[in-house]
Every structure is written in C-alpha cells, then in structure tokens.
C-alpha positions in Angstrom: 2.6 -22.7 20.1 5.6 -20.9 21.7 8.5 -22.9 23.1 9.3 -22.4 26.8 12.6 -20.7 25.9 10.9 -18.2 23.7 8.2 -17.6 26.2 10.6 -16.9 28.9 12.5 -14.7 26.6 9.3 -12.8 26.1 8.9 -12.6 29.9 12.4 -11.2 30.5 12.6 -8.7 27.6 9.1 -7.4 28.0 9.6 -7.0 31.7 12.7 -4.9 31.0 11.0 -2.8 28.4 7.5 -2.8 30.1 5.1 -3.1 27.4 -3.4 0.0 26.3 -3.4 1.0 22.8 -4.2 4.4 21.5 -3.8 6.3 18.3 -0.7 8.4 18.3 -1.4 12.1 18.3 0.7 12.8 15.2 -1.6 10.7 12.9 -4.8 12.3 14.2 -3.7 15.8 13.7 -2.2 15.7 10.2 -3.8 17.7 7.5 -5.0 16.4 4.1 -2.0 18.0 2.5 0.4 16.3 4.8 -1.4 12.9 4.3 -0.4 13.0 0.7 3.3 13.3 1.4 5.5 10.3 0.6 9.2 9.6 0.7 11.9 9.4 3.3 13.7 6.5 5.0 12.5 5.4 8.4 15.0 4.2 11.0 13.8 1.8 13.7 15.7 0.7 16.7 15.4 -2.9 17.8 17.0 -4.3 21.0 18.0 -7.6 19.2 19.0 -8.6 15.7 16.6 -10.5 13.5 17.5 -14.0 13.3 16.6 -15.9 10.0 14.7 -14.1 7.3 12.9 -17.2 6.5 9.5 -18.0 8.2 10.4 -21.7 8.2 13.3 -21.2 10.5 12.3 -18.4 12.9 10.3 -18.1 16.1 11.5 -14.6 16.8 8.7 -12.0 17.4 10.1 -9.1 15.4 11.6 -11.3 12.7 8.2 -12.8 12.0 6.6 -9.4 11.8 9.2 -8.1 9.3 8.7 -11.3 7.2 5.0 -10.9 7.4 4.6 -7.2 6.7 7.8 -5.9 5.1 9.4 -8.7 3.0 6.8 -11.3 2.1 3.1 -11.9 1.6 0.8 -14.5 3.3 -2.2 -15.9 1.5 -4.5 -13.9 3.6 -4.0 -11.4 6.4 -5.8 -10.2 9.5 -7.7 -6.9 9.5 -8.2 -4.7 12.4 -11.1 -6.9 13.7 -9.0 -10.1 13.3 -11.2 -11.0 10.4 -9.5 -12.3 7.2 -8.8 -10.4 4.0 -7.1 -11.6 0.8 -3.4 -10.8 0.4 -1.4 -13.0 -2.0 -4.7 -14.9 -2.6 -6.9 -12.8 -4.8 -9.9 -14.8 -3.4 -10.5 -18.1 -1.6 -13.5 -20.5 -1.4 -14.3 -22.9 1.4 -15.9 -26.3 0.4 -17.9 -26.8 3.6 -15.4 -27.6 6.3 -13.5 -30.2 4.3 -11.3 -28.1 1.9 -10.4 -24.6 0.8 -9.2 -23.3 -2.6 -7.1 -20.2 -3.1 -6.8 -18.3 -6.4 -3.7 -16.2 -6.4 -3.0 -12.7 -7.7 -1.1 -12.6 -11.0 0.6 -9.3 -10.3 2.9 -10.3 -7.4 6.5 -11.0 -8.3 9.6 -12.0 -6.4 12.1 -9.3 -6.1 14.4 -11.1 -8.5 11.6 -10.8 -11.2 10.0 -14.3 -11.1 6.3 -14.5 -10.7 4.9 -15.8 -7.4 2.8 -18.8 -8.1 0.9 -21.9 -6.6 4.1 -23.9 -6.6 5.6 -21.5 -4.1 2.5 -21.9 -1.9 2.7 -25.7 -2.1 6.4 -25.6 -1.3 6.0 -23.5 1.7 3.3 -25.6 3.2 5.1 -28.8 2.3 8.3 -27.7 4.0 6.3 -26.4 7.1 4.7 -29.8 7.5 8.0 -31.7 7.0 9.2 -32.8 10.4 12.8 -32.5 9.2 12.3 -28.7 8.9 11.5 -28.4 12.6 9.1 -25.6 11.7 8.9 -23.6 15.1 5.2 -22.9 14.5 3.9 -26.3 13.2 0.7 -25.8 15.1 -0.4 -23.1 12.7 -1.2 -25.8 10.2 -2.7 -28.5 12.3 -5.6 -30.0 10.3 -4.3 -28.9 7.0 -3.7 -31.6 4.3 -1.2 -31.8 1.6 -1.5 -28.9 -1.0 -3.0 -29.8 -4.4 -1.8 -27.4 -7.2 -4.8 -27.2 -9.7 -2.9 -24.7 -11.9 -0.2 -22.1 -11.6 -2.4 -19.7 -9.7 -4.8 -22.1 -7.9 -4.1 -24.4 -4.9 -6.4 -26.5 -2.9 -6.0 -27.9 0.6 -8.0 -30.7 2.3 -9.1 -29.7 5.8 -10.1 -31.4 9.0 -13.0 -29.8 10.8 -11.5 -27.2 13.1 -11.9 -23.9 14.8 -10.6 -20.8 12.9 -8.8 -22.7 10.1 -7.2 -19.6 8.5 -5.7 -18.4 11.8 -2.3 -19.8 11.1 -2.4 -19.2 7.4 -2.6 -15.5 8.1 0.6 -15.6 9.9 2.5 -17.7 7.3 4.4 -15.7 4.6 4.9 -17.7 1.4 8.6 -18.5 0.6 10.2 -18.7 -2.9 10.4 -22.3 -4.1 13.0 -21.6 -6.8 15.5 -20.2 -4.2 14.9 -22.6 -1.3 14.0 -25.9 -2.9 17.6 -26.9 -3.1 18.1 -26.5 0.6 17.4 -29.7 2.5 14.5 -29.4 4.9 16.9 -30.2 7.9 19.2 -27.3 6.9 16.6 -24.6 6.5 18.0 -22.6 9.4 21.5 -22.6 7.7 20.3 -21.4 4.3 22.3 -18.5 2.9 18.9 -17.0 1.8 18.3 -16.2 5.5 20.7 -13.3 5.4 20.1 -12.3 1.8 16.3 -12.8 1.4 14.4 -12.4 -1.8 10.9 -11.6 -1.0 7.7 -10.4 -2.9 6.4 -7.9 -0.3 6.3 -4.1 -0.2 10.0 -3.7 0.6 13.1 -5.2 -0.9 16.2 -6.4 0.9 19.3 -4.2 0.3 21.9 -5.0 3.0 22.6 -6.8 6.2 25.3 -6.1 8.8 25.4 -8.6 11.6 24.2 -7.2 14.9 24.0 -3.8 13.4 21.4 -3.2 10.8 19.0 -4.5 8.0 18.3 -2.1 5.1 15.3 -2.3 2.8 14.0 -0.2 -0.1 10.6 0.2 -1.6 9.4 -2.5 -4.1 8.2 -0.3 -7.0 6.5 -3.4 -8.5 4.3 -4.0 -5.5 0.6 -3.9 -6.5 -1.0 -0.5 -5.7 -4.1 -2.4 -4.7 -2.2 -3.9 -1.8 -0.9 -0.6 -0.7 2.5 0.5 -2.1 4.8 1.9 0.6 4.9 5.7 1.1 8.5 5.5 2.4 11.5 5.3 0.2 13.3 3.0 2.5 13.4 1.3 6.0 16.3 0.6 8.2 16.3 -1.6 11.2 19.1 -0.8 13.5 20.2 -3.2 16.4 20.6 -1.1 19.6 20.5 -3.3 22.6 20.7 -0.7 25.3 17.5 1.2 26.1 19.4 4.3 27.1 21.3 4.3 23.8 18.0 4.0 21.9 16.7 7.0 23.8 19.7 9.1 23.0 19.6 8.3 19.3 15.9 9.0 19.2 16.5 12.4 20.7 19.3 13.2 18.4 17.2 12.1 15.4 19.4 9.2 14.4 16.4 6.9 14.7 12.7 7.6 14.1 11.2 4.9 16.3 12.5 3.1 19.4 11.0 -0.2 20.4 13.0 -0.8 23.6 12.0 2.0 26.0 11.5 1.1 29.7 8.6 2.5 31.6 10.7 4.9 33.6 12.0 6.6 30.4 8.8 6.4 28.4 6.8 9.3 30.0 9.8 11.8 30.1 10.3 11.0 26.3 6.7 11.4 25.5 6.7 14.9 27.2 9.4 16.0 24.7 7.6 18.1 22.0 9.7 16.5 19.2 8.7 13.0 20.3 5.5 11.1 21.0 4.8 7.9 22.9 3.0 5.0 21.3 1.5 2.5 23.7 0.7 -0.5 21.5 -1.8 -3.1 22.7 -0.1 -6.5 22.9 -0.9 -10.1 23.5 1.4 -10.5 26.5 0.4 -11.1 30.1 2.0 -12.0 33.4 0.9 -15.0 35.4 1.8 -17.4 38.2 1.2 -21.1 37.6 0.4 -23.0 40.8 1.7 -26.7 40.9 -1.4 -28.8 41.7 0.8 -31.8 42.4 1.7 -30.1 45.6 -1.2 -29.9 48.1 -2.8 -27.6 49.1 -2.3 -26.0 45.7 -4.5 -28.7 44.2 -7.5 -26.9 46.0 -9.2 -24.3 43.8 -10.2 -22.5 46.9 -6.6 -22.0 47.8 -5.6 -20.9 44.3 -8.4 -18.5 44.2 -7.4 -17.1 47.6 -3.9 -16.6 46.6 -5.0 -14.6 43.5 -7.4 -12.5 45.6 -4.6 -11.7 48.1 -2.3 -10.3 45.4 -2.8 -6.6 44.5 -2.6 -7.0 40.7 -3.8 -3.5 40.0 -1.0 -2.3 42.4 1.6 -4.1 40.2 0.4 -2.3 37.2 0.2 1.0 39.0 3.4 0.9 40.9 5.7 -1.2 38.8 4.5 -0.5 35.3 3.6 3.2 35.6 -0.1 2.4 35.0 0.5 0.8 31.6 -1.6 -2.4 31.5 -4.6 -3.8 33.4 -5.4 -6.8 35.6 -6.3 -9.8 33.6 -9.5 -11.8 33.9 -7.9 -14.9 32.3 -5.8 -15.9 29.3 -8.0 -14.2 26.7 -7.4 -10.5 26.2 -9.8 -7.8 25.5 -8.5 -7.4 21.9 -9.9 -10.9 21.0 -13.3 -11.6 19.5 -13.8 -14.5 22.1 -13.2 -12.2 25.2 -16.1 -12.3 27.7 -16.9 -8.6 28.3 -19.3 -9.5 31.1 -16.5 -10.9 33.2 -14.1 -9.1 35.5 -10.9 -10.0 37.2 -11.2 -11.5 40.7 -11.2 -8.7 43.1 -8.3 -7.8 45.4 -9.7 -8.8 48.7 -7.5 -10.0 51.5 -10.5 -10.7 53.7 -12.1 -13.0 51.2 -8.7 -14.7 50.7 -8.4 -15.4 54.5 -11.9 -16.9 54.6 -11.2 -19.2 51.6 -7.9 -20.3 53.1 -9.6 -21.1 56.4 -12.3 -23.1 54.5 -9.5 -25.1 53.0 -8.1 -26.0 56.5 -5.2 -23.5 56.5 -5.1 -21.6 59.8 -2.6 -19.9 62.2 -2.4 -22.7 64.8 0.6 -21.4 66.8 0.1 -17.6 66.9 3.0 -16.7 64.6 0.6 -15.0 62.1 1.4 -17.6 59.5 -0.8 -20.4 58.3 -0.2 -24.0 59.0 -1.8 -27.1 57.5 -4.5 -29.1 59.4 -1.8 -31.4 60.8 0.1 -28.3 62.2 3.0 -28.6 59.7 4.5 -25.5 58.2 3.2 -24.4 54.8 5.3 -22.2 52.5 5.4 -21.5 48.8 8.7 -21.1 46.9 8.2 -18.6 44.1 10.7 -19.0 41.3 11.6 -15.6 39.7 13.9 -14.8 36.7 17.1 -13.3 37.8 17.6 -11.2 34.8 14.6 -8.9 35.4 14.4 -6.2 38.0 10.7 -5.8 37.4 10.1 -9.4 38.1 12.2 -9.2 41.3 10.2 -6.1 42.4 6.9 -7.8 41.6 8.0 -10.9 43.5 8.6 -8.8 46.6 5.2 -7.1 46.3 3.6 -10.5 46.0 5.5 -11.9 48.9 4.3 -8.9 51.0 0.7 -9.3 49.9 0.5 -12.9 50.7 2.2 -12.5 54.1 -0.6 -10.1 55.0 -3.0 -13.1 54.8 -0.6 -15.5 56.5 1.0 -17.2 53.6 4.7 -17.6 53.7 6.3 -17.0 50.3 10.0 -17.5 49.6 11.1 -15.9 46.4 14.0 -17.7 44.7 15.8 -16.0 41.8 17.1 -18.3 39.0 18.2 -18.0 35.4 15.2 -18.4 33.0 16.6 -21.7 31.5 16.6 -23.3 34.9 13.0 -22.1 35.6 12.0 -23.5 32.1 13.5 -26.8 32.9 11.8 -27.0 36.4 8.4 -26.1 35.0 8.4 -28.4 31.9 10.2 -31.5 33.4 8.2 -34.5 34.2 9.0 -34.0 37.9 7.5 -30.4 37.9 10.1 -29.2 40.3 8.4 -26.0 41.6 5.6 -24.6 43.7 5.0 -21.4 41.7 6.8 -19.2 39.3 6.5 -15.7 38.0 6.2 -15.8 34.3 5.1 -14.1 31.1 3.2 -15.5 28.1 2.4 -14.2 24.6 -0.9 -15.6 23.1 -1.3 -16.6 19.6 -4.2 -15.0 17.8 -5.8 -18.4 17.4 -7.1 -19.7 20.7 -5.3 -22.9 21.5 -5.3 -23.8 25.2 -5.1 -27.6 24.9 -1.5 -27.9 25.8 -1.8 -25.7 28.9 -5.1 -26.8 30.5 -6.4 -30.1 28.9 -6.2 -33.2 31.1 -4.8 -35.2 28.2 -1.7 -32.9 28.2 -0.9 -33.4 31.9 2.5 -35.0 31.0 3.2 -32.4 28.3 5.8 -29.6 28.8 3.3 -26.7 28.9 0.7 -28.1 31.3 2.8 -26.4 34.1 0.0 -26.4 36.7 -1.0 -30.1 36.3 -4.6 -28.9 36.1 -7.5 -31.2 35.4 -11.1 -30.3 35.0 -13.5 -32.5 32.8 -15.7 -29.4 32.0 -12.6 -27.6 30.6 -11.5 -30.6 28.6 -15.0 -30.9 27.0 -15.0 -27.1 26.1 -11.6 -27.2 24.6 -12.5 -30.3 22.5 -15.7 -28.8 21.3 -14.2 -25.4 20.6 -11.3 -26.9 18.7 -13.7 -28.6 16.3 -16.1 -25.7 15.8 -15.3 -23.7 12.6 -18.1 -21.1 13.2 -16.9 -18.3 15.4 -20.4 -17.3 16.5 -21.1 -20.8 17.8 -17.8 -21.1 19.5 -18.2 -17.8 21.5 -20.4 -19.2 24.3 -17.9 -22.0 24.7 -15.0 -19.7 25.1 -17.0 -17.6 27.6 -17.7 -20.6 29.7 -14.0 -21.6 29.5 -13.0 -18.2 30.8 -15.6 -18.4 33.7 -14.3 -21.8 34.9 -10.6 -20.7 34.8 -11.6 -17.6 36.7 -13.0 -19.7 39.4 -10.3 -22.4 39.5 -7.2 -20.2 39.0 -4.8 -22.9 37.8 -2.7 -19.8 37.0 -3.1 -16.5 38.7 -3.6 -14.2 35.7 -1.9 -11.0 36.8 -2.0 -8.4 34.0 -2.0 -7.8 30.3 0.5 -5.1 29.3 1.3 -3.0 26.2 4.4 -2.6 24.3 5.8 1.0 24.8 7.4 2.7 21.8 8.5 6.3 21.2 8.6 7.9 17.7 9.9 11.2 16.5 7.1 13.5 15.4 8.3 13.6 11.8 7.5 9.9 11.5 3.8 9.8 10.7 1.2 7.1 9.9 2.5 4.7 12.6 -0.9 3.1 13.5 -0.2 0.0 15.4 -2.4 -2.6 17.0 -2.5 -6.1 18.3 -1.3 -7.5 15.1 2.1 -5.9 15.4 4.3 -2.8 15.3 4.9 -3.2 11.5 1.4 -4.1 10.4 0.8 -0.8 8.7 4.4 0.0 7.7 3.4 0.7 4.1 1.4 3.8 5.5 4.4 5.2 7.3 5.9 8.5 5.9 8.4 11.1 7.0 7.1 14.6 7.4 9.5 17.1 5.8 
C-alpha cells in the first residue's frame, strides 16, 4: 500500500510529465541480423535520484524497478499476462492454500562471488516482517508466515488463505544476508550497502555519484536461461528538468528520457532520430468526495458530479489525448477488469436530473443550486499547487460543474497539507484532485471497506455493506477464476456509488533515440525487459 506522501508525489510528478501502451516502431522493424547485435551502454535520464538500493528501505517507484529488474532477483516474477514465472526460484509447490515451498536455482551468485541461497530468502522475509525495519510495503507479505529453511536451496512458508498470495513476492527482490545481517533492522535505511549495493541480478553496480548518476555493467555470471543482458552497461543519469532531458536526448547524450511532458512529447516523436514510447501505467486521476459532508453522502449527488465532468475532455485537451476515462479503480491491464463495463457518460442533463432528485435546486434564480432549506451549497476543491496540469484540470472541472448549477471553489495548497487534510481524523475537506498508482495485487480494503472508516486512506468515509462483503470474500479467495465475478460486482457498485470520481488512467510518456532497440515496456515497468535492450551500431 502506498503512503499518502508517495501517492501525492505520484500525483504531482506524473501530472507534470503526463503519463496507452504500444510497441515502439524501432523494435517491430528490426531485421533478424540486427536482432543478433549486442553491446553498447544505454544511458537513461531520470527526473530524480534513486534513494536506497535496498528493497527493505525504499518506496520509490523507479528505485524499486531498478532493484527488481537490474540489480536483484525476486523468487518469482510477473509475465506479460501478470501470471507468475520462476526467477530465483527454479520451481515452487503449493500445499493446498496452507503453505508453499520454493526450490532455488543453484547457478545464481551475488556479485561478490557468494552463492545465493535459502538463508538469503529467509533473511529478506524476516526483515520485511520485522516492524523495526519499517518496510514500506509490508502489505506485500500479509498472510505469509515465518520462513522455514529446509536446506540451503529449499525454503517453505506457511500461508493464510488469501487472494493471489504470490502477488507481493513477485515484487520483492531477495537481499544478501551476509552483507546486511549486521545492520540492525531499525537502521536499514542508513546502511552503507544502500549506496554500494551487491546484487545477484543481470547488472552489477559500478559507481554512484549523488544526484548525478548510477553506473552498472553486465553480470557475466548471470544465467543464460534467465536472459543475460545484451548491453555492456547501463547508466542512470539524474536530470530533473524536462527541457534538459529533451536537449540531451536530441544531442545523443542520453538514449532514453523518462521525464517528457506532453507538450514536448509529440514534437520529439516526430524527429526521425527519436521515437516516442507511451507506456501503459497503473496511475489514474480521481476526486474523493467527503461523505461526512451532506449532500456528498448521497450516491445520486456523487454520480451527478461525475456525469457533469467532461473526463474525456480532460484527456483530450490537457493530456494531448494520452489516456482514457476510467470506469473505476481497476485498469484495463488487469485480469480482474470488467470489459463489459464502461465509464459513466458525460451527461449534464442527467446530472441535473439526479441533483434535482436529491433536493438540490436553484431556488433564487441565480443559476446555482441551493439545499432544500434554501442555504447555499458549494464545494471546495483542494488542488496541488505544484502542478500546472492539476490547476488547469480544476478550472475545467469548476466550469463543467457550474454549467449544472454547482458552485465549486478551487483552492491550491501544497501536497503535504492536502495529505494531512485527507488523512486526518477530522477529514478536513469537501473534495480534492488527486492521483493514485495501483499495486498489481488488488487490495481495496483500506480505501473502501467500512472497517477502515477511521483509517488514513478511507478518504471518502464511504460505507456499503455489499462492498464490504465482496472485499472480504475476494481477499480470501486464492483462485483467480472464482474471484473474477466478485471483482466485477465490486466495480459495478463503485460505478454506481462514485465514492470517488474516477477521472482517467494515463500512460507514462518516454522518448528514446532510434539506436536504442528492444525497449518493450508494459504495465510492469520501464525496466522490465532491460536485458533485451541493445544499441544499434
């Protein structure tokens, strides 16, 4: 589960860099001869530095990707269909829904020469479970019992009955016990290892310069079966300014830029030496409505507000057409997505009718709606001050809602203040314009379950016994096929109730030089296939 701080950082940064996936043209056109090429060092521009090269101490999006796909190996990994495939684990066996045993590969070595073994796996899980570690993604391992090392290459875990038990394990790279065991759990974020990591993945750490670059080289000992890198090296450069990323891309100093705003994306893509890569993401924009403040406790009112907002217009006018209106919190990329559903239509007339049914009418002829007792009704919409996109979106939303008689007052605030207002016990807000990034495992308890009403992420104070029942059943159902009807029903109810207005899912926008080939990306991340990248000579 993301912290409110990291969620709002996703909101601000992705709004600035405006994030539908497709295969980039360079890969689809290369010949068999080109496909055999290897070598070269790829340089990637990132807007921010990686924080801690230690999965136990980081909640940073790109840091986690680099740890998962560049430096280390998890026990299993997601394939393109979000099914599980062995990685560090050569195989695994489920014992009903009460336990699981992993048998490890014997050809994986830490970059200092020591063999990766079951004790490393046990150490990683134990530290992740230790509250003193303050592991930022502790929810990945909910329901997992203490590891039992059966031999040096076999480890067993007791399990509680749960949905998708491997979902978090696929995200958790294994850390080296012999290098981190001496670091107390409470000091994991301060470990010197975090700046000079020793991994067991396809690339080895070479050098780190703070706020400047990370340098990696190919791990020649990486098993061929797992896909030895085609690159000779990989450099991650920290270039905060989007304009600077674009210049360095055009001059050939970097091969891939990850921080390109929508207004620069299409001109760069039109350059014959460059190509755009729109990568499907798990991010969406939304507005939580505070049900503690009538009439926002009325589902008809919330549904009307959603139908009065031109969500497709936000995508078209403010994101250059990159993205699509959201039906709910489950994206099209996910196996649980209900393809038979559609976003609520943009229909101001239907919105007016629903508001009238809820007793909100223009009672004094000022073209604005009043409550049944004649009192003024207005909604304060909190907006992050650091994002021009969010400010523009708020103005469009204000105008849309004014057209159906709803007075909206946007208020710009720094994102820490918004976070405090949304998560405090007082819930000091009417509505807020926000962004969210889903985990691959569906976990909506903290946002929509009645038992979480006093929790920090139940922004909307939403309560529906049918939703509670579905969340409880789905959380305990390990079989995906049996859980799909539950998740479809969940999406249908939220579509009707609109505790949040789900605005749009939006992709990440990257631009690469044509000589960087093999850059297939998908919902799993930008670096998911980094071992297949290569530089065309």
